Structure formats: C-alpha cells, structure tokens
PATOR-470113 format. One record per residue (C-alpha): residue number from 1; residue in three letters; x, z negated, y negated. Coordinates in Angstrom, 1 decimal, always signed. Each point is the difference from the previous one (the first is absolute). Last residue first. Layout:
REM residues N
+-----+-----+--------+--------+--------+
|   i |  aa |   east |     up |  north |
+-----+-----+--------+--------+--------+
| NUM | ala |      X |      Z |      Y |
...
+-----+-----+--------+--------+--------+
END
This chain:
REM residues 404
+-----+-----+--------+--------+--------+
|   i |  aa |   east |     up |  north |
+-----+-----+--------+--------+--------+
| 404 | unk |   +1.9 |  +84.0 |  -69.9 |
| 403 | unk |   +1.1 |   -3.2 |   +1.7 |
| 402 | unk |   -2.2 |   -1.2 |   +2.9 |
| 401 | unk |   -2.1 |   -3.0 |   -0.4 |
| 400 | unk |   +0.2 |   -3.5 |   +1.6 |
| 399 | unk |   -3.0 |   -2.3 |   -0.6 |
| 398 | unk |   -0.9 |   -0.8 |   +3.5 |
| 397 | unk |   +3.6 |   -0.3 |   +1.0 |
| 396 | unk |   +0.7 |   -2.8 |   -2.3 |
| 395 | unk |   +2.0 |   +0.5 |   -3.0 |
| 394 | unk |   +3.8 |   +0.0 |   +0.0 |
| 393 | unk |   +1.9 |   -1.9 |   -2.5 |
| 392 | unk |   +0.0 |   -3.1 |   +2.3 |
| 391 | unk |   -0.8 |   -3.5 |   -1.3 |
| 390 | unk |   +2.7 |   -2.5 |   +0.1 |
| 389 | unk |   -0.5 |   -2.9 |   +2.5 |
| 388 | unk |   -1.1 |   -3.2 |   -1.7 |
| 387 | unk |   +2.4 |   -2.7 |   -0.4 |
| 386 | unk |   -0.7 |   -3.4 |   +1.9 |
| 385 | unk |   -1.7 |   -2.7 |   -2.1 |
| 384 | unk |   +2.0 |   -3.1 |   -0.4 |
| 383 | unk |   -1.7 |   -3.4 |   +0.1 |
| 382 | unk |   +2.0 |   -2.7 |   -1.5 |
| 381 | unk |   +1.8 |   -2.6 |   +2.2 |
| 380 | unk |   +3.5 |   +0.4 |   -1.6 |
| 379 | unk |   -0.7 |   +1.6 |   -3.5 |
| 378 | unk |   +1.2 |   +3.6 |   +0.0 |
| 377 | unk |   +2.6 |   +1.3 |   -2.4 |
| 376 | unk |   +2.5 |   +0.6 |   +2.7 |
| 375 | unk |   -1.7 |   +0.3 |   +3.5 |
| 374 | unk |   +0.8 |   -3.1 |   +2.3 |
| 373 | unk |   +0.8 |   +0.5 |   +3.7 |
| 372 | unk |   -2.4 |   -1.5 |   +2.4 |
| 371 | unk |   +1.4 |   -2.9 |   +2.2 |
| 370 | unk |   -0.4 |   +0.4 |   +3.7 |
| 369 | unk |   +3.6 |   -1.0 |   +0.7 |
| 368 | unk |   -0.3 |   -3.1 |   -2.1 |
| 367 | unk |   -3.1 |   -1.1 |   +1.7 |
| 366 | unk |   +1.6 |   +0.3 |   +3.5 |
| 365 | unk |   +2.9 |   -2.3 |   -1.1 |
| 364 | unk |   -2.6 |   -2.6 |   -1.3 |
| 363 | unk |   -1.7 |   +0.2 |   +3.2 |
| 362 | unk |   +3.1 |   -0.6 |   +2.1 |
| 361 | unk |   +0.9 |   -2.9 |   -2.3 |
| 360 | unk |   -3.4 |   -1.6 |   +0.7 |
| 359 | unk |   +0.0 |   +0.5 |   +3.8 |
| 358 | unk |   +2.0 |   -3.0 |   +1.0 |
| 357 | unk |   -1.8 |   -2.4 |   -2.4 |
| 356 | unk |   -3.4 |   +1.1 |   +1.3 |
| 355 | unk |   +1.3 |   -0.5 |   +3.7 |
| 354 | unk |   +1.1 |   -3.5 |   -0.8 |
| 353 | unk |   -3.3 |   -0.8 |   -1.6 |
| 352 | unk |   -1.9 |   +1.2 |   +3.1 |
| 351 | unk |   +2.2 |   -1.9 |   +2.3 |
| 350 | unk |   -0.4 |   -3.2 |   -2.0 |
| 349 | unk |   -3.8 |   +0.4 |   -0.1 |
| 348 | unk |   -0.1 |   +0.5 |   +3.9 |
| 347 | unk |   +2.2 |   -3.1 |   +0.5 |
| 346 | unk |   -2.2 |   -2.4 |   -1.7 |
| 345 | unk |   -2.4 |   -0.6 |   +3.0 |
| 344 | unk |   +3.1 |   -0.5 |   +2.4 |
| 343 | unk |   +0.8 |   +2.7 |   +2.4 |
| 342 | unk |   -0.4 |   -0.2 |   +3.8 |
| 341 | unk |   +3.2 |   +0.8 |   +2.0 |
| 340 | unk |   -0.3 |   +3.1 |   +2.0 |
| 339 | unk |   +0.0 |   -0.6 |   +3.7 |
| 338 | unk |   +2.3 |   +1.9 |   +2.3 |
| 337 | unk |   -1.0 |   +0.3 |   +3.8 |
| 336 | unk |   +0.7 |   -1.4 |   +3.3 |
| 335 | unk |   -3.2 |   +0.1 |   +2.2 |
| 334 | unk |   -2.5 |   -2.9 |   -0.4 |
| 333 | unk |   -2.0 |   -2.1 |   +2.4 |
| 332 | unk |   +1.3 |   -3.3 |   -1.1 |
| 331 | unk |   +2.4 |   +0.0 |   +2.8 |
| 330 | unk |   +1.1 |   +3.5 |   -0.2 |
| 329 | unk |   +2.6 |   -0.1 |   -2.6 |
| 328 | unk |   +1.1 |   +0.7 |   -3.7 |
| 327 | unk |   -3.5 |   +0.4 |   -1.6 |
| 326 | unk |   -0.4 |   -3.6 |   -1.3 |
| 325 | unk |   -3.4 |   -1.3 |   -0.6 |
| 324 | unk |   -1.4 |   -0.2 |   -3.6 |
| 323 | unk |   -0.3 |   -3.6 |   -1.1 |
| 322 | unk |   -3.1 |   -1.7 |   -0.8 |
| 321 | unk |   +0.1 |   -2.4 |   +2.9 |
| 320 | unk |   +3.3 |   -0.4 |   +2.0 |
| 319 | unk |   +2.2 |   -2.5 |   -2.0 |
| 318 | unk |   +2.3 |   -1.9 |   +2.2 |
| 317 | unk |   -0.5 |   -3.7 |   -0.6 |
| 316 | unk |   -2.2 |   -0.3 |   +3.1 |
| 315 | unk |   +3.0 |   +1.1 |   +2.0 |
| 314 | unk |   +1.9 |   -3.1 |   -0.6 |
| 313 | unk |   -2.8 |   -2.5 |   +0.8 |
| 312 | unk |   -0.8 |   +1.9 |   +3.1 |
| 311 | unk |   +3.5 |   +0.2 |   +1.1 |
| 310 | unk |   +0.4 |   -3.8 |   -0.5 |
| 309 | unk |   -3.1 |   -0.7 |   +1.9 |
| 308 | unk |   +1.2 |   +2.3 |   +2.9 |
| 307 | unk |   +3.4 |   -1.9 |   +0.1 |
| 306 | unk |   -1.9 |   -3.3 |   +0.0 |
| 305 | unk |   -2.3 |   +1.1 |   +2.8 |
| 304 | unk |   +2.9 |   +1.3 |   +2.2 |
| 303 | unk |   +1.8 |   -3.5 |   -0.5 |
| 302 | unk |   -3.3 |   -1.5 |   +1.0 |
| 301 | unk |   +0.2 |   +1.8 |   +3.2 |
| 300 | unk |   +3.0 |   -1.9 |   +0.9 |
| 299 | unk |   -2.0 |   -3.1 |   -0.2 |
| 298 | unk |   -1.4 |   +1.0 |   +3.6 |
| 297 | unk |   +3.2 |   -0.9 |   +1.5 |
| 296 | unk |   +2.7 |   +2.2 |   +1.4 |
| 295 | unk |   +0.7 |   +1.4 |   +3.5 |
| 294 | unk |   -3.4 |   -0.8 |   +1.2 |
| 293 | unk |   -0.9 |   +3.6 |   +1.0 |
| 292 | unk |   -2.8 |   +0.2 |   -2.7 |
| 291 | unk |   +2.2 |   -1.3 |   -2.7 |
| 290 | unk |   +2.9 |   +2.5 |   +0.9 |
| 289 | unk |   -2.6 |   +2.8 |   +0.2 |
| 288 | unk |   -1.4 |   -0.7 |   -3.4 |
| 287 | unk |   +3.4 |   -0.5 |   -1.6 |
| 286 | unk |   +0.9 |   +3.5 |   +1.3 |
| 285 | unk |   -3.3 |   +1.5 |   -1.2 |
| 284 | unk |   +0.6 |   -1.3 |   -3.3 |
| 283 | unk |   +3.5 |   +1.4 |   -0.4 |
| 282 | unk |   -1.0 |   +3.4 |   +1.4 |
| 281 | unk |   -2.8 |   +0.3 |   -2.5 |
| 280 | unk |   +2.3 |   -0.7 |   -2.9 |
| 279 | unk |   +2.4 |   +2.6 |   +1.4 |
| 278 | unk |   -2.7 |   +2.5 |   +0.3 |
| 277 | unk |   -1.2 |   -0.7 |   -3.6 |
| 276 | unk |   +3.7 |   +0.5 |   -1.2 |
| 275 | unk |   +0.4 |   +3.1 |   +2.0 |
| 274 | unk |   -3.1 |   +1.6 |   -1.3 |
| 273 | unk |   +0.8 |   -1.1 |   -3.7 |
| 272 | unk |   +3.3 |   +1.7 |   +0.5 |
| 271 | unk |   -1.6 |   +3.2 |   +1.4 |
| 270 | unk |   -2.3 |   +0.2 |   -3.2 |
| 269 | unk |   +2.8 |   -0.8 |   -2.4 |
| 268 | unk |   +0.2 |   -3.5 |   -1.5 |
| 267 | unk |   -0.1 |   +0.0 |   -3.8 |
| 266 | unk |   -2.2 |   -2.9 |   -1.0 |
| 265 | unk |   -3.1 |   +2.1 |   +0.1 |
| 264 | unk |   +0.7 |   +1.3 |   +3.5 |
| 263 | unk |   +0.1 |   -3.7 |   +1.4 |
| 262 | unk |   -3.4 |   -0.5 |   -1.7 |
| 261 | unk |   -1.6 |   +3.0 |   +1.6 |
| 260 | unk |   +1.5 |   -0.9 |   +3.4 |
| 259 | unk |   -1.7 |   -3.3 |   +0.0 |
| 258 | unk |   -3.4 |   +1.1 |   -1.3 |
| 257 | unk |   -1.1 |   +0.4 |   -3.6 |
| 256 | unk |   -0.7 |   +3.8 |   -0.2 |
| 255 | unk |   -3.9 |   -0.4 |   -0.2 |
| 254 | unk |   -2.7 |   +0.4 |   +2.2 |
| 253 | unk |   -3.4 |   -1.8 |   -0.8 |
| 252 | unk |   -0.8 |   -2.7 |   +2.5 |
| 251 | unk |   +0.9 |   -3.1 |   -2.0 |
| 250 | unk |   -1.6 |   +1.1 |   -3.1 |
| 249 | unk |   +2.3 |   -0.5 |   -3.1 |
| 248 | unk |   +0.1 |   -3.1 |   -2.1 |
| 247 | unk |   +3.9 |   +0.3 |   -0.4 |
| 246 | unk |   +0.7 |   -3.5 |   +1.5 |
| 245 | unk |   -2.4 |   +0.8 |   +2.8 |
| 244 | unk |   +1.5 |   +3.3 |   +0.6 |
| 243 | unk |   +3.5 |   -1.4 |   +0.3 |
| 242 | unk |   -1.1 |   -3.0 |   +2.1 |
| 241 | unk |   -1.9 |   +2.2 |   +2.5 |
| 240 | unk |   +2.9 |   +2.6 |   +0.2 |
| 239 | unk |   +2.7 |   -2.6 |   +0.6 |
| 238 | unk |   -2.0 |   -1.8 |   +2.5 |
| 237 | unk |   -0.6 |   +3.1 |   +2.0 |
| 236 | unk |   +3.6 |   +1.1 |   -0.1 |
| 235 | unk |   +1.3 |   -3.3 |   +0.9 |
| 234 | unk |   -2.4 |   -0.2 |   +3.0 |
| 233 | unk |   +1.3 |   +3.4 |   +1.3 |
| 232 | unk |   +3.6 |   -1.2 |   -0.5 |
| 231 | unk |   -0.6 |   -3.3 |   +1.7 |
| 230 | unk |   -1.6 |   +1.3 |   +3.1 |
| 229 | unk |   +2.1 |   -1.4 |   +2.7 |
| 228 | unk |   +0.9 |   -3.1 |   -2.2 |
| 227 | unk |   -3.6 |   -0.9 |   -0.3 |
| 226 | unk |   -0.7 |   +0.3 |   +3.8 |
| 225 | unk |   +3.0 |   -2.1 |   +0.7 |
| 224 | unk |   -0.9 |   -2.7 |   -2.4 |
| 223 | unk |   -3.6 |   -0.1 |   +1.2 |
| 222 | unk |   +1.0 |   -0.2 |   +3.6 |
| 221 | unk |   +2.5 |   -2.8 |   -0.7 |
| 220 | unk |   -2.3 |   -1.9 |   -2.0 |
| 219 | unk |   -3.0 |   +0.3 |   +2.2 |
| 218 | unk |   +2.1 |   -0.7 |   +3.2 |
| 217 | unk |   +0.6 |   +2.9 |   +2.3 |
| 216 | unk |   -2.4 |   +1.1 |   +2.7 |
| 215 | unk |   -1.7 |   +2.6 |   -2.2 |
| 214 | unk |   +3.3 |   +1.4 |   -1.3 |
| 213 | unk |   +0.0 |   +2.8 |   +2.3 |
| 212 | unk |   -3.6 |   +0.9 |   -0.3 |
| 211 | unk |   +0.2 |   -0.1 |   -3.8 |
| 210 | unk |   +3.1 |   +2.2 |   +0.1 |
| 209 | unk |   -1.7 |   +2.5 |   +2.2 |
| 208 | unk |   -3.0 |   +0.2 |   -2.3 |
| 207 | unk |   +2.3 |   +0.3 |   -3.3 |
| 206 | unk |   +2.3 |   +2.7 |   +1.8 |
| 205 | unk |   -3.1 |   +2.2 |   +0.8 |
| 204 | unk |   -1.9 |   -0.4 |   -3.2 |
| 203 | unk |   +2.8 |   +1.0 |   -2.5 |
| 202 | unk |   +1.2 |   +3.2 |   +1.6 |
| 201 | unk |   -3.8 |   +1.0 |   +0.8 |
| 200 | unk |   -1.1 |   -0.6 |   -3.6 |
| 199 | unk |   +2.9 |   +1.9 |   -1.4 |
| 198 | unk |   -0.6 |   +3.0 |   +2.4 |
| 197 | unk |   -3.6 |   +0.4 |   -0.9 |
| 196 | unk |   +0.4 |   -0.9 |   -3.7 |
| 195 | unk |   +2.4 |   +2.9 |   -0.5 |
| 194 | unk |   +3.5 |   +0.5 |   +1.6 |
| 193 | unk |   +1.1 |   +2.9 |   -2.1 |
| 192 | unk |   +1.8 |   +3.3 |   +0.8 |
| 191 | unk |   +2.8 |   +2.1 |   -1.6 |
| 190 | unk |   +1.3 |   -3.1 |   -1.7 |
| 189 | unk |   +2.8 |   +0.2 |   -2.7 |
| 188 | unk |   +1.1 |   -2.7 |   +0.9 |
| 187 | unk |   -0.2 |   -0.8 |   +3.7 |
| 186 | unk |   -3.3 |   +0.8 |   +1.5 |
| 185 | unk |   +0.9 |   +3.0 |   +2.4 |
| 184 | unk |   +2.6 |   -1.9 |   +2.0 |
| 183 | unk |   -2.0 |   -3.3 |   -0.7 |
| 182 | unk |   -2.7 |   +1.2 |   +2.4 |
| 181 | unk |   +2.5 |   -0.1 |   +2.9 |
| 180 | unk |   +1.1 |   -3.5 |   -1.0 |
| 179 | unk |   -3.9 |   -1.0 |   -0.1 |
| 178 | unk |   -0.4 |   +1.3 |   +3.5 |
| 177 | unk |   +3.1 |   -2.1 |   +1.2 |
| 176 | unk |   -1.5 |   -3.1 |   -1.6 |
| 175 | unk |   -3.3 |   +0.6 |   +1.6 |
| 174 | unk |   +1.7 |   +0.5 |   +3.4 |
| 173 | unk |   +1.8 |   -3.2 |   -0.3 |
| 172 | unk |   -3.1 |   -1.7 |   -1.1 |
| 171 | unk |   -1.8 |   +1.3 |   +3.2 |
| 170 | unk |   +2.8 |   -1.2 |   +2.1 |
| 169 | unk |   +0.0 |   -3.6 |   -1.5 |
| 168 | unk |   -3.8 |   -0.1 |   +0.4 |
| 167 | unk |   +0.4 |   +0.7 |   +3.9 |
| 166 | unk |   +3.0 |   -2.2 |   +0.6 |
| 165 | unk |   -1.5 |   -3.3 |   -1.4 |
| 164 | unk |   +2.7 |   -2.2 |   +1.3 |
| 163 | unk |   -0.4 |   -2.4 |   -2.9 |
| 162 | unk |   +3.4 |   +1.1 |   -1.4 |
| 161 | unk |   -0.9 |   +3.6 |   +0.5 |
| 160 | unk |   -3.1 |   -0.5 |   -2.2 |
| 159 | unk |   +2.3 |   -1.4 |   -2.7 |
| 158 | unk |   +2.4 |   +2.9 |   +0.4 |
| 157 | unk |   -3.0 |   +2.4 |   -0.4 |
| 156 | unk |   -1.2 |   -1.7 |   -3.1 |
| 155 | unk |   +3.6 |   +0.6 |   -1.5 |
| 154 | unk |   +0.2 |   +3.6 |   +1.2 |
| 153 | unk |   -3.5 |   +0.8 |   -1.5 |
| 152 | unk |   +0.9 |   -1.7 |   -3.2 |
| 151 | unk |   +3.3 |   +2.1 |   -0.5 |
| 150 | unk |   -1.8 |   +3.4 |   +0.9 |
| 149 | unk |   -3.1 |   -0.9 |   -2.2 |
| 148 | unk |   +2.4 |   -0.9 |   -3.0 |
| 147 | unk |   +1.6 |   +3.5 |   +0.3 |
| 146 | unk |   -3.3 |   +1.8 |   +0.4 |
| 145 | unk |   -1.8 |   -1.7 |   -2.7 |
| 144 | unk |   +2.9 |   +0.7 |   -2.5 |
| 143 | unk |   +1.0 |   +3.6 |   +1.1 |
| 142 | unk |   -1.4 |   +1.7 |   -3.0 |
| 141 | unk |   -1.8 |   -2.2 |   -2.5 |
| 140 | unk |   -3.3 |   -1.8 |   -0.3 |
| 139 | unk |   -0.6 |   -0.6 |   +3.8 |
| 138 | unk |   +0.8 |   -3.6 |   -0.5 |
| 137 | unk |   -3.7 |   -0.7 |   -1.0 |
| 136 | unk |   -1.2 |   +1.4 |   +3.4 |
| 135 | unk |   +2.5 |   -2.4 |   +1.6 |
| 134 | unk |   -1.6 |   -2.7 |   -2.1 |
| 133 | unk |   -3.5 |   +1.1 |   +1.2 |
| 132 | unk |   +1.2 |   -0.6 |   +3.8 |
| 131 | unk |   +1.8 |   -3.3 |   -1.0 |
| 130 | unk |   -3.2 |   -1.4 |   -1.5 |
| 129 | unk |   -2.1 |   +1.1 |   +2.7 |
| 128 | unk |   +2.3 |   -1.7 |   +2.5 |
| 127 | unk |   +0.1 |   -3.2 |   -2.1 |
| 126 | unk |   -3.8 |   -0.2 |   -0.3 |
| 125 | unk |   -0.4 |   +0.3 |   +3.8 |
| 124 | unk |   +2.7 |   -2.7 |   +0.4 |
| 123 | unk |   -2.0 |   -2.4 |   -2.3 |
| 122 | unk |   -3.2 |   +0.7 |   +2.1 |
| 121 | unk |   +1.9 |   -0.5 |   +3.3 |
| 120 | unk |   +1.6 |   -3.4 |   -1.3 |
| 119 | unk |   -3.6 |   -1.2 |   -0.8 |
| 118 | unk |   -1.3 |   +1.3 |   +3.3 |
| 117 | unk |   +2.6 |   -1.4 |   +2.4 |
| 116 | unk |   +3.8 |   +0.9 |   +0.0 |
| 115 | unk |   +0.4 |   +0.6 |   +3.9 |
| 114 | unk |   -3.6 |   +0.9 |   +1.1 |
| 113 | unk |   -0.6 |   +1.9 |   -3.2 |
| 112 | unk |   +2.9 |   +2.5 |   +1.0 |
| 111 | unk |   -0.7 |   +2.7 |   -2.9 |
| 110 | unk |   -0.3 |   +3.6 |   +0.9 |
| 109 | unk |   -3.8 |   +0.5 |   -0.2 |
| 108 | unk |   -0.4 |   -1.5 |   -3.5 |
| 107 | unk |   +2.7 |   +2.3 |   -1.3 |
| 106 | unk |   -2.1 |   +3.1 |   +0.5 |
| 105 | unk |   -2.9 |   -1.4 |   -1.8 |
| 104 | unk |   +2.2 |   -1.3 |   -2.9 |
| 103 | unk |   +1.6 |   +3.6 |   -0.2 |
| 102 | unk |   -3.4 |   +1.5 |   -0.3 |
| 101 | unk |   -1.3 |   -2.4 |   -2.8 |
| 100 | unk |   +3.3 |   +0.2 |   -2.0 |
|  99 | unk |   +0.0 |   +3.8 |   +0.2 |
|  98 | unk |   -3.7 |   +0.2 |   -0.9 |
|  97 | unk |   +0.7 |   -2.5 |   -3.0 |
|  96 | unk |   +2.9 |   +2.4 |   -1.1 |
|  95 | unk |   -2.4 |   +2.9 |   -0.7 |
|  94 | unk |   +0.2 |   +3.0 |   +2.1 |
|  93 | unk |   +1.8 |   +3.0 |   -1.6 |
|  92 | unk |   -1.3 |   +2.9 |   +2.4 |
|  91 | unk |   +3.0 |   +1.4 |   +1.7 |
|  90 | unk |   +2.6 |   -2.9 |   -0.4 |
|  89 | unk |   -2.7 |   -2.7 |   +0.4 |
|  88 | unk |   -1.2 |   +1.8 |   +3.2 |
|  87 | unk |   +3.5 |   +0.0 |   +1.4 |
|  86 | unk |   +0.3 |   -3.7 |   -0.9 |
|  85 | unk |   -3.1 |   -0.7 |   +2.1 |
|  84 | unk |   +1.4 |   +2.1 |   +2.8 |
|  83 | unk |   +3.3 |   -2.1 |   -0.3 |
|  82 | unk |   -2.1 |   -3.3 |   +0.2 |
|  81 | unk |   -1.7 |   +1.3 |   +3.2 |
|  80 | unk |   +3.5 |   +0.7 |   +1.4 |
|  79 | unk |   +1.2 |   -3.4 |   -0.8 |
|  78 | unk |   -2.9 |   -1.4 |   +2.0 |
|  77 | unk |   +0.4 |   +2.3 |   +2.9 |
|  76 | unk |   +3.7 |   -1.0 |   +0.3 |
|  75 | unk |   -0.8 |   -3.7 |   -0.2 |
|  74 | unk |   -2.8 |   +0.4 |   +2.6 |
|  73 | unk |   +2.7 |   +1.7 |   +2.2 |
|  72 | unk |   +2.5 |   -2.8 |   -0.5 |
|  71 | unk |   -2.5 |   -2.6 |   +1.4 |
|  70 | unk |   +1.5 |   +0.2 |   +3.5 |
|  69 | unk |   +3.5 |   +1.6 |   +0.4 |
|  68 | unk |   +1.4 |   +3.0 |   -1.8 |
|  67 | unk |   +1.6 |   +1.6 |   +3.0 |
|  66 | unk |   +3.1 |   +2.3 |   -0.7 |
|  65 | unk |   +0.6 |   +2.3 |   +2.9 |
|  64 | unk |   -3.4 |   -0.9 |   +1.6 |
|  63 | unk |   -1.3 |   +3.6 |   -0.4 |
|  62 | unk |   -3.1 |   -1.0 |   -2.0 |
|  61 | unk |   +2.0 |   -2.7 |   -2.1 |
|  60 | unk |   +2.7 |   +2.3 |   -0.9 |
|  59 | unk |   -2.6 |   +2.8 |   -0.9 |
|  58 | unk |   -1.9 |   -2.4 |   -2.1 |
|  57 | unk |   +3.0 |   -1.3 |   -1.8 |
|  56 | unk |   +1.3 |   +3.7 |   -0.6 |
|  55 | unk |   -3.4 |   +1.2 |   -1.3 |
|  54 | unk |   -0.9 |   -3.0 |   -2.1 |
|  53 | unk |   +3.3 |   -0.1 |   -1.7 |
|  52 | unk |   +0.4 |   +3.8 |   -0.5 |
|  51 | unk |   -3.6 |   +0.5 |   -1.1 |
|  50 | unk |   +0.1 |   -2.8 |   -2.5 |
|  49 | unk |   +3.4 |   +1.1 |   -1.5 |
|  48 | unk |   -1.2 |   +3.7 |   -0.2 |
|  47 | unk |   -3.3 |   -0.9 |   -1.4 |
|  46 | unk |   +1.7 |   -2.1 |   -2.8 |
|  45 | unk |   +2.7 |   +2.6 |   -0.8 |
|  44 | unk |   -2.3 |   +2.8 |   -0.5 |
|  43 | unk |   -0.9 |   -1.2 |   -3.6 |
|  42 | unk |   +0.8 |   +3.4 |   -1.6 |
|  41 | unk |   +2.0 |   -0.2 |   -3.3 |
|  40 | unk |   -1.6 |   +2.0 |   -2.8 |
|  39 | unk |   +2.6 |   +0.8 |   -2.9 |
|  38 | unk |   +0.3 |   -1.2 |   -3.5 |
|  37 | unk |   -1.0 |   -3.5 |   +1.0 |
|  36 | unk |   -2.3 |   -2.6 |   -1.4 |
|  35 | unk |   -1.2 |   -1.7 |   +3.3 |
|  34 | unk |   -2.7 |   +1.7 |   +2.0 |
|  33 | unk |   +2.0 |   +0.8 |   +3.2 |
|  32 | unk |   -1.5 |   +2.7 |   +2.0 |
|  31 | unk |   -2.4 |   +0.3 |   +2.9 |
|  30 | unk |   -1.8 |   +3.0 |   -1.6 |
|  29 | unk |   -1.1 |   +1.8 |   +3.1 |
|  28 | unk |   +2.5 |   +2.8 |   -0.4 |
|  27 | unk |   +2.9 |   -2.2 |   -1.2 |
|  26 | unk |   -0.4 |   -2.3 |   +3.1 |
|  25 | unk |   -0.1 |   +3.1 |   +2.2 |
|  24 | unk |   +3.2 |   +1.3 |   -1.6 |
|  23 | unk |   +2.0 |   -3.4 |   +0.3 |
|  22 | unk |   -1.2 |   -0.6 |   +3.7 |
|  21 | unk |   +3.0 |   +1.6 |   +1.7 |
|  20 | unk |   +2.6 |   -1.8 |   -2.1 |
|  19 | unk |   -1.4 |   -3.5 |   +0.6 |
|  18 | unk |   -0.7 |   +0.9 |   +3.6 |
|  17 | unk |   +3.6 |   +0.7 |   +0.7 |
|  16 | unk |   +1.3 |   -3.0 |   -1.7 |
|  15 | unk |   -2.5 |   -2.2 |   +1.8 |
|  14 | unk |   +0.7 |   +1.6 |   +3.3 |
|  13 | unk |   +3.7 |   -0.4 |   -0.2 |
|  12 | unk |   -0.2 |   -3.6 |   -0.9 |
|  11 | unk |   -2.7 |   -0.8 |   +2.6 |
|  10 | unk |   +2.1 |   +1.6 |   +2.7 |
|   9 | unk |   +3.0 |   -2.0 |   -1.0 |
|   8 | unk |   -2.0 |   -3.3 |   -0.1 |
|   7 | unk |   -1.5 |   +0.7 |   +3.6 |
|   6 | unk |   +3.5 |   +0.8 |   +1.4 |
|   5 | unk |   +1.4 |   -3.2 |   -1.4 |
|   4 | unk |   -3.0 |   -2.0 |   +1.4 |
|   3 | unk |   +0.5 |   +1.8 |   +3.5 |
|   2 | unk |   +3.6 |   -1.0 |   -0.1 |
|   1 | unk |   -0.8 |   -3.7 |   -0.6 |
+-----+-----+--------+--------+--------+
END
C-alpha cells in the first residue's frame, strides 16, 4: 500500500515536471495543437504522462517495490505502442484509419480469450478501440480528457482491486497520478496539451484493465459495468455522430460540436463545463464500480444510459453549426476578446443617409460664409471684367530723352 502511494506521488511529480520541461522542445519540433487558437499550445503533456507512467511502473516492477504481476507487462507495452502511434499522428497527421488499425492490433494482445472466448474477445477488442478513440475525441477542450481520464482510471483500478489484480490496480493508480500532474498545466487556459498520444494512452489502458477485471462476471453485469465506467466518453461520441449525421456533415471533419462546446453555447463557463463533465464522469464510474462489486444490480447501468440519452437529446437542440465561436474562454481554443456585431444588409444605407442629414446644415453654413458680395448695378452671375491699371505718364527707358 505504501509503495503504491509512493509510486503515485512520484508519477504525479514527474509528469508535472516533464510537461513543463518538454514545452520548448515540443514547440521547436512542431508538436503543437492544431485547433483554431490564437496561440500555439505545445503537446508535451502526452509524452510526459506516458513517460511518467511507464517509467514509474517499470521501475517499481524492476526493484520489486511495486510488482506488476504476470501479464501486466504486455499490457504496458501495448499501451506504449498505442502512445507512440498517437505521437506519430500528432507530428505527421496520420489518418484515422491508421489509428484504428494500430489500436486494434495492440488491443488484440491484451484480451483474455481463454476466459471470454473468441466472440467475446472480438467484441472486447472493438470496445477497447472505441474507448481509446473516444478519449481522443474528448481532447477538444482544456482539461476535459485529463479529468475524465483520472476518474476513469480510478474506477477501473477499483474494479481491478476488487478482483485482487494488484498489478493493474497499481498501474492505473500511477496513470491517474500522472494525469493529475499533467492537469496542473492543462487547466484552462492551458499551457500544454495532451494530444493524440496521451489521449489514446489514457483511454486504452483503463479500458483494457476493465475488460480483464470484468471478464469473469456475467455478460450483463460486465457490459453494464463497462458502459457505466466510460459513459461520458461514449456520450460524446454518440452526440457528435448523431449531430453530424443530421447536419449532413462528414463524420471525421473537425467541428465545434462536442460536449464542452455545447455547454459553452448555453452559457456555461469553460471551467464550469469542465466541472460538470467531471461530475458526470464520476457518477457513471461510481455506478460502474458498484455494479461490478455486486453492491447493486446490473439494471442500475440502465439509469446511466437513460441519463446519457436524455443529455444527448437535450444537447442536440443546441445550435453549433453556422455560428461564430465564442471568444470568452479557452475551451474553444480562443482567448478572451471583443467581437463586433455584424451589421444587417440595410444598415450601411441607413448610416449613409444619417450622415448626409447631419452634414447638410453645416454645408449650408459654410456656403453662406463663402458668399461673394454683390456690386451695385451688376447683374448677379454676370461676368465682370477687372479694371485695367492706369497707364504711367512716363515713357519707357528706351525712348526717354534729356531736356534741352
């Protein structure tokens, strides 16, 4: 227990330190966030979280202070491979199909087929891939993916501890601590970002551990617990997919239509939206842990599904397409600023007419001051020739003669 606390503390401090130290190198190599921001945000948080988690876990297992146990090393290697794939996507903009393929291959090595069988293993692989990509989708605003990742890691770790899986439980506690250290720099307004690397890692690891922990439960209990643990991530994916399908937009084209974006649209502040999303994630994780531990029945997960469906139905009514993004917070990648209201088509003519009416009296006054005085006996407007200069009585110098 003490070794686990020490490992988590070390991971927290190391992740916070690495996230700050890697900012400048990330800016130099172009590892920056590509959302529409007024400033470049380095994606040093993902490598920091991965390095802190893998380093502390490997050191604890190597020294015997916090052994991971059999099979956990393969899990850590698979998660590290997914993180490297995400880092390549951050640097070179890999297409989503490559991320899906790489994550699927990694997930195929960590599923307990001997317990759940091949059909169940195929479904579990698909679910792990879905959760990993859902966490990548959650990285649309400062602090969202990190906060949900911390809560989910603690919940999956509690499920692993209930099954006496000490190694995965310690690993997830280290991950949660590393994400907490990263959040010190990612709270709005963020100084560093998580990126695809950290988001895939933070989603893949808890999902794989949760599958192992729920493998020996019944199908309904296991499915209910797994859904409740990742309810917020699933809600965001379903919300985005339905919204883009209804609007006729491509599914993979980025747009400000995620969960935090819609909360900002209805007037919630960026930090308020983060708190609401974190509270929703905690509620779902709590239900998932209770269902897995047997303290409540599997139908409790249906309440989570009902609340999620109601949230999707309500948030779909928020208009997000064809609206200029707000500039009063971070979450949409904007700094605070003042936006001038757009004028209607007839406003320009109205302003021009008002200006003419305002200047007409002034022009009349100027014309009065410039009025030419009238000469008696001369018709106004007639051409008046100026008088000639009188001729001098002296003759020119060339014709001048002396007197007698």
